[in-house]
Steps between C-alpha positions, in 0.01 A plus 500: 500500500256734683200383694150628447362592835128522570320573828120451530233339714318173472201470729612785719854351548800696360758310301803581282623300209848525343499334163808411306508302177683449169415769240141494383382271782389742775143403434546149367183310587603182327827388660509419876575790736742443786365680804731569797352549844709620797493396862370691804654844544676478165440637151583433132861586591546145636449377143682782316800292390295201405243696304761668283622153394162344461379789292756428227271218386173534694235753573542560874297689761636586847215580741512746799218397732292744703709685769834379361762645268350848541146391414255666747394280797131414529442542875428137568646147455444364160442130497725274293203390286419867423863557396497197277187620319641853471815375328322302237230758434755791477739320260224364282346853477812595308461240233683192624435152387594193709691581819815345644479623867833531680472585873771550763442458875148626574464544128491114482172515693360769276574311182366172636179676602481656149544155328231355718253770429580544125609153383423582130724808506805347668717260300770424760649620830859557636526527876821653641573456869142406583344604834389417757659182618242326733781418743586872531164674485557767774601865465812447715629209295448693176671804637795292614525330156482835331789618711701190406437573135671844522828309556449304180391780266747739346511865609311627198204271565495578871480868393199432280330303783563777755383782289194313372404403856531858625259643241250217532492462880131587545379233253773262608359489848144449377603204265688304760188328632362394162840372400548291813148355474510401135550125459703455184535128572125453476454684172792388284379132480163625360661680206497345157774725365864404498689630800873566521636569854840679509702576808840629578717230654577738801140632542412494876138594431388263219685203644586192297271238653200725478568620146573144369178367678296778341625416154430127556143581609420664166319293240773610246787631717881541470759624746836682430758661721736777390791649697370782717259619769129597513541735202677249283336640189700814553824321587472266197298697245637331184476153638151570638382652170619183321305288744178687427558479126575127510209424731259693273625327192484154650149551635384638164642199317337258750160678464523474114592131528219433739257686276612297199454172690155606618378605164656224303694751288792312349704799402 
């Protein structure tokens, strides 16, 4: 299955989309689109294995944010709220319907900001290894935890991290301050969409107490651990893809049941 790759600008911000879907669904505006948003310094490559599996049954779009994954930098820090708006507007400009937003690391902040700004467009969210833990909101603590994670990840993923970081260093440095300042724990409780928090059971960045508390704070939250580190979606692509599919189906069923009860439809 080959990806359709498109690079363009939205509001002066460059972005790249990699769309993979079952035959005939590259521009499916009816079924939900699963959108994959990488973390700081990373690219679509952190979701490559997961996207291939999800795309067997879903329309999927992996996003490369400004300054990352070979997308040109913009010469300034882009705030998390700007990135959230960019993701929704870029994906919907290509004919998407409802969005299931999946973010990893800083990508969790981006998708939460997107859901807050565009509640009608976002059906549900999946947060992998969320940042930043309020108990570890310093650059030194984050750097130490990132170093610890290299021991957990396999050599292939460490290679992806290293090469992605090297080519995105200018934008990486600019985005550190917005990432450290964004208060995920203040925004998640305000969301009306279902939120699934996923972490690797050996993740030193998205630690268990923090991730579980974040899920518990959501109006409709769930928490799952899988074996692995911060990039658990890469370590466990099949298991993670099943989680996303099951979460999406359960939420769709619950929404239909709620709608029936509200309207009095006795189907």
